[in-house]
N, C-alpha and C positions, 0 to 999 in steps of 0.2 A: 863398221857397226857390227857387234856380235849378234849371231843368230841364236844365242842361248840366253835364258831358257827358251824353249820352243813352245808352240801351242799345246803340246801333249806331254812334255817332260820338263819338270821344274828344276832339274839339276843345273849346276853351274859348269862352265867350261873347265875341263880337267877332272870332273867328279867321277867319270867312268874310266875304267881300265881299257887297255887295247882290245881285250877279249871280253865279250859279254855272253854269259849263258842265258838262254831265253826259254823258260818253260811257258806254257800257255797260262797256267793257273797262278795268280798272285800268291796264293797260299803255298804253292810249291816253291816259289821264289823265296818266301820267308823261311820255309823249312831249310832250304839249302844254305841260306845266310846264317841261320842259327846253329846248324849242325856241322857245317864244313868250314865256314870262313872265320878267320881270326879278326877280331875288332871290326865287325861289319858296321858300316854307317849307312843309314837310310838316306839315299840321295834323290829319290823320287817317290812321291806318293800321289801324284796327280791322278784323279779319277780312281784312286785306290789301286793303281798299277804300281806295285812296290818294286823299287830298284835299290840294290845295295852294292856297296863296294867294300871289299876287305882284302885279306891275303889268304892264300892257300899254299902251304909249303914254301912260304917266302915270296910267292908270286902275287902280284896285284891282280885281282879278278873281280868282275862285276857280274851280277845276276839281276835280271829284270823280266817281268812277265810280258807276254805279247798279247794276251787276250785270244779270242777265237776267230779263225778265218783269215784269209788273205788280206782283206782291207785293214784289219787291225794290226797284224804283224808287219805289214808293209809301211804303215805310218811310223811305227817305232823303229824299224830297221832303217828307213830312209833318214830319219832324224839322227839316229846314232851314227850311221856311216858318214853322213854329209855335214853334220853340225858338231858332233862330239869326238870326231877323229877316231872312232872305233874301227879297228881293222878286221876283227873276226867276230862273227855271231854264230854261236852253236845252239841250235834249237834242241831242247831236251823235252820231248813231248810224248804223247800217246798216239797209238794208231790201231786200226782194226785189221787183224790178219786176214789176208786174202788167199795167198798161195797155201796149198794143203800142208806143206812142211813148216809153216809159220804158226806158232802156237802162243797161247797166253803166257806172258812174261818173257818171251824171246825179245832180244834186242836187234833192231834193224838199223842199218845205215843207208840213207837215201843217196845212192850214187847220182840218180837223176830223179826228177819229179814231173811225171806226166800230169796234165791238168785239163779240165774242161772250162777253166776260167777264162774270161776275156781280159784279164789283167795285162797280158803281154801285148795287147793291141796297141797300147800307147807307145811301144817300142817298134811298131811296124809289122807285127805278126798278125796277119789277117786270119790265119788258121791257128790250130793249137801249137803249143811249144812245150818242150821238155827240158828246162834248164838243168844244169849240172852243178854239183857241189865243188868245193875246193879239193883238188886231188891231194894236196899237201896235208890238209886237215884229215882227210879220209885215211891216208896212210898212217898218220900219227894215232888216229883213233883206233885203228885195227891193232897197232902195236900195243897201245895201252890196254885194250880189251884182252889181248892174249896174256898180258902180265897178271891180270886178275882172274884168269881162267874162264873168260867169256868168249864164246864162239859166235860172233854176230852174223846175221844174215845181211848180205850186201847186195844191193841191186836197185831197181826202180821202185819208187812209190807213186801213188796217185793222189794228187791234191784236188779235192772236190770243194766246190762252193756250197754243196748241199749236204746237210747232216741226215735229215729224214728224206732219203732219196727214193722216189717212186719209180725210177727207171730200172731198178734192179739189175745193174750192170756188172754184178760180181763175177758172173761166168765169163764175160768178155775180158775183164781185167785178169782173171786167172789164166786165160788162154795166152795173154801177153806176158805172163811171168811176173806180174806185179806182186810185190811182197805184201804190201799193206796200203790202206787208204787213210788219209788224214786231211787236214784243211789249211795248212800253212806253208809247207816247204817250198812250193813253186814260187810263191810271192817273195819269200826270203831270198831264194837263189837268183831271181831276176833283179832284185834290188842290189844284191852283192855284185852281180855282173855289171850293172850300170855304173855302180860306184867304184868299180875295179877293186873290190874288197873280197873277203873270204867268208864262206858260209858252209855249214854242215848241219844236217838234221840227223839226230840220234833219237830214235823212238823206241819205247817199250810197248809191246803188244798188250793192250788192255782188254780186248775182246776178239773173239774168233768168229769171223763171219760165216764159217762153214759149220761150226758146231753150236753156235749161240752162247758159248761160255763167255762170261764177262766179269770184270772185277768192279768193286765198289769205288765210289769217289774218294773215300778215305785211303783205300789201297793205292789209288793212282797218285794221291798227294804225298804219301809218306813212305811207301815201300819200294819205289822204283829207284833204289839207291845206286845200282850198278851203272846205269847210264849217266847218273850225276857224277860218279867217280871217274868214269872214262872222260867225260867232258872237262872235269877239273884238271885231270892229268895233262891234257893237251892245251889248256888255256895259256 
């Protein structure tokens, strides 16, 4: 008996490519499909989480939003990896810059994702865990970035369960060399590890936690094209 469609994805078996680009925002998913993919087909719109499949430079590629936070991205990643035979998920999202040399509009690759989430407890981690990305995707992404003149920051990110965080732990994260903070990558990496699949988080810095500089929602939706192009090149 087929597991598709799933409770959260209305696509049929075979509707997704082997590689799925995963922004958080459904409108960013729509933007990528309309501006980069040839002949994009809407394969999922359950709960307004838009997923498209088309081609980019002759390669079949899918893009689908993840929503916000580990619980949301983990549902979609689990179903894509385990029910739709997706091999690679590349998160293309936004993050808040933590380290002092990370600035607004910089691009960061998450080699690992520290987290304060309890998501890893289901896998037997009673303490915190810092899952890692796919090394192959990381190497390919760095090569693709260099070709378009982008010098990404590569290192650990911090995945938080809390957006409005009253613990004010920025200084501690900075001491550990954390590049940036966001809310999804650790969940994605743990799902990839469990499914024996591949994942990489490529994020653009949308706000600087040191200076308070921040970009608008429209900027985040439509102007972070360099990370989109890097992800599409390695899809």
